[in-house]
N, C-alpha and C positions, 0 to 999 in steps of 0.2 A: 503492499501500500505505498501510494505516495505522497508528502506532505506537500501541499502545494502553497507557493509564496502565496501573499494574497496580493491582491492587485494597489497600485500607486494612486493614495488618495492624496496624504500631507505627509511630509519627510518628517521625520522627528529625531531627535538626536539617541540615538541609542549606547546607551553604557556597558558593555561586554570586555572585556577585558581579564584574559586569563593568562600566570605562565605558571608553568609546572616545571619543575628540576626533573632534571632524570640524574636520582643519586646514586644508581645503578654505577653509572657510567662514571659521574664524577669521580666514586669509592675506587673504582678497579685504575681510573688514570689516575689518579693519587698516590696508590701503592703501585703503579708501575713506575711513575717518577721516584717515587721513594726509592726503591729498588736500585732503579738507574743512578741516583745521586750519590748511595754508598757506597755502589762501582764504582765510580768515580772518585771517591775520597779513596778506595783504595788499589786503581789503578798508576800505576807505574808510567806506563807508557803515553808519551806526549801524541801518540798517533789514535791510540784507544779515546782518550780522553775527551778527545776533537768528535770522534764519534756520539759515542754517549753524549755528552753536550747538545749535539746537533738533535740527539732521538728525547732529549730531556725536552729541549726549545718545541721540537714536532708534537710530541705527546701533551703541553702545556697548552699548545694554539689550539690542538683536536679540542681540548677541556673546553677553552675560549669558546670556540665555536659553537658545542657541542650542548654545552652546560647545561639548556636549556631550550623551553617552544614557546613563543608568547604568541597569541591568539587575540586578533583586536577586530570586532566588530564593528563595520559605521554605518552609516545611512545607504552608501555609494559602494562599498568593497567591504569584503575580511580580508584582515592584511595579518599574515604568520611568520617570525623569525625566527632562529635559532641563534643558542649564546650572544653576546655580544650587538647583533642584529648585521651582520654579513652577508649570512645568508636568511634571505627573504624571498616571498610572494605576494603579490596586489591580486587579488581576484575580484575582478567587478561583480557587483550584488545583478545585473542585466544577464552574466551569464552563467547564475545557478538559477534552477529550475527547480532543487527543492535540497532537501538539509536532513535526514533520516541518522538514526544513533544505529551504531552498528559495532560487533563484535568481532576483533580482528582472530586467526589463528596467528600462532605461539610464532610460528618461525618465518612469520612474515617480517619479524625483527625490528627493528629499530634504526630511527634515521630518514634520512630521505630510500625509500626503498619502490619497486617497484612491482605492483603484487597481479594478483588473477583479474582485480577490481581496478585496478589503474593507481596510479603516482599515492605515494602517503607518506605523510611527516607524522614519525610519531620517537616522542623520546622516552616514555614508560609507558608502558600496563597496554591492552589489551583495549579497552575500550577507545572506541573514534566515530566519528559522524562522515558517511560519505554523504558529499557532494554527489549531485548528478548535474550535469551543465546543460544549458537548450541542445548543445548539439549532439545526446547522447555522451559525453566522457564522463568520466567518475573522479575525484579527487577523496582523499579520506583524510581526515585532522585524527591524529589523534591525543584525546582529551580523557581526561577522570569526570570530565561535567559532560558525558556527553545531551544530556536533556536539555541543559541548562544552550549549550554551544547551538542545537539545531532549533529550539524556541526559539532564540534570537535573533539565526537566520530566516528561517521560516516567518516571523513576525515581521519582519522589517519589509519598507515597504518595497516593490520589485519597481525598477526604474526602468522606466521607457529603454525599449532595445536600442533605439537611436543611439544611448550614452551610451555603447558596450565600451566602445573605443575609446572616448572621453578621459582626457587625462588630465588629473586637479593637480 
């Protein structure tokens, strides 16, 4: 059963913003970095230290990029961003036909993934909201609040399809 978006009558500001943290990812990266730092202090070889420093830097950057997932629902857009915001996506409301709570299979994993149900952005857990686009495509957003997120999107006024490619 599809949850259809309500037609545009009057644009009202929405106040849905949720940031979830990937505690498993953060914890695993902290353990890896701690081990690498320990090895750096016990390594005598300068070449080995350089490699280990590069690895510590790389894992630290991965942690900053993927430590959280923020979802913001605005009247015209759904905005997603991982970590510090370098990896982000903006989906025009005009492109979204419906949003339904779903449960992902465990093997879909975390991060940015291509699943049998289209692309998925997920930081932790199995709950998600599946967006169905007006062209039939699908996109999943991992969230601990699937009912709240799907309601915020479905209750948003559907903008005119003419505004699909309008950037603000």
